[in-house]
C-alpha positions in Angstrom: -11.4 14.2 3.4 -7.8 15.4 2.7 -5.6 12.2 2.4 -3.0 11.4 5.5 0.6 11.8 5.0 2.1 8.4 6.3 5.6 7.4 5.4 6.6 3.9 5.4 9.5 1.8 5.6 9.5 -1.8 4.1 12.2 -4.2 5.4 13.6 -6.1 2.3 13.7 -9.9 2.8 11.2 -9.7 5.6 7.3 -10.0 5.6 5.7 -6.3 5.4 2.9 -5.8 7.2 0.2 -3.0 7.8 -3.1 -2.7 9.1 -5.7 0.4 9.7 -9.1 1.2 10.6 -10.7 3.6 8.2 -13.0 5.8 10.1 -15.0 9.3 9.6 -17.2 8.9 6.8 -16.1 5.7 5.3 -17.4 3.3 8.4 -18.3 0.4 5.8 -16.0 -0.5 3.1 -18.8 -3.0 1.1 -18.4 -2.6 -2.3 -15.1 -0.8 -2.3 -11.8 -2.0 -3.8 -8.1 -0.6 -2.8 -5.2 -0.1 -4.5 -1.4 1.3 -3.8 1.5 2.2 -6.0 4.9 3.0 -5.1 7.2 4.7 -7.8 10.8 6.1 -7.7 9.3 9.4 -8.6 5.8 10.6 -9.1 6.4 11.1 -12.9 7.6 7.5 -13.3 5.5 5.6 -15.7 6.3 2.2 -14.1 5.9 1.6 -10.4 8.2 -0.5 -8.4 5.3 -1.8 -6.7 2.0 -2.2 -7.6 -0.6 -4.1 -4.9 -4.8 -4.2 -4.8 -7.8 -6.1 -3.3 -7.9 -8.1 -6.2 -5.7 -11.0 -4.6 -2.7 -8.8 -5.0 -1.3 -8.0 -1.2 -4.3 -5.9 -0.1 -7.0 -7.2 2.1 -10.3 -5.3 3.2 -12.3 -7.0 6.4 -15.7 -5.4 6.9 -16.7 -3.3 7.9 -13.4 -0.9 7.8 -10.3 -2.6 8.2 -7.3 -2.8 5.5 -4.4 -5.1 5.5 -1.6 -4.6 3.5 0.8 -7.7 3.4 3.8 -8.8 1.3 5.7 -11.9 1.7 9.5 -12.1 2.5 10.3 -13.7 -1.1 8.6 -10.9 -2.4 10.5 -7.9 -0.4 13.8 -9.6 -1.2 13.3 -8.9 -5.0 12.7 -5.4 -4.4 15.7 -3.4 -5.3 14.8 0.2 -5.3 16.0 2.6 -2.6 13.2 5.0 -1.9 10.1 6.4 -3.5 6.7 7.7 -3.3 3.3 6.0 -2.9 -0.2 6.7 -2.5 -3.2 4.4 -1.1 -6.8 4.7 -2.6 -10.1 3.4 -2.4 -12.3 3.0 -5.1 -16.1 2.7 -4.6 -18.4 0.5 -6.8 -19.6 3.3 -8.6 -15.9 4.2 -9.5 -15.7 7.3 -6.8 -11.9 7.4 -6.0 -10.8 8.6 -2.7 -6.9 8.8 -1.7 -6.6 7.9 2.0 -2.7 7.7 2.2 0.6 9.3 0.8 4.1 9.5 1.7 7.7 8.1 0.9 8.6 4.5 0.9 11.9 3.6 1.8 13.4 0.1 1.2 15.8 -0.9 4.3 18.5 -2.9 2.6 18.4 -6.7 3.9 22.1 -7.7 5.1 21.6 -11.3 6.2 20.4 -13.2 3.4 20.3 -17.3 4.1 
């Protein structure tokens, strides 16, 4: 199963939500964890965003729904312009499946409270 390309935009200062249902061979995500990182460039050492299903922005709802949520306070602190990301699922035995990849653009906030 090859990863799907999906370019995303995060609106600075607004809640970010993305949800999808995993299909195909992965119809039950019991025992899986998930992780996602955004970097300015693939070769950058440090990510500008790092999310995971251990309480950091990613929720896995059985059997196969994944939600990514970042609150408005957190997105307001983002300062990059654009970057690249990927999203991976990790099975209980450590097997990693890359599900999504693409560009991540930060749409800068104009109205601030």
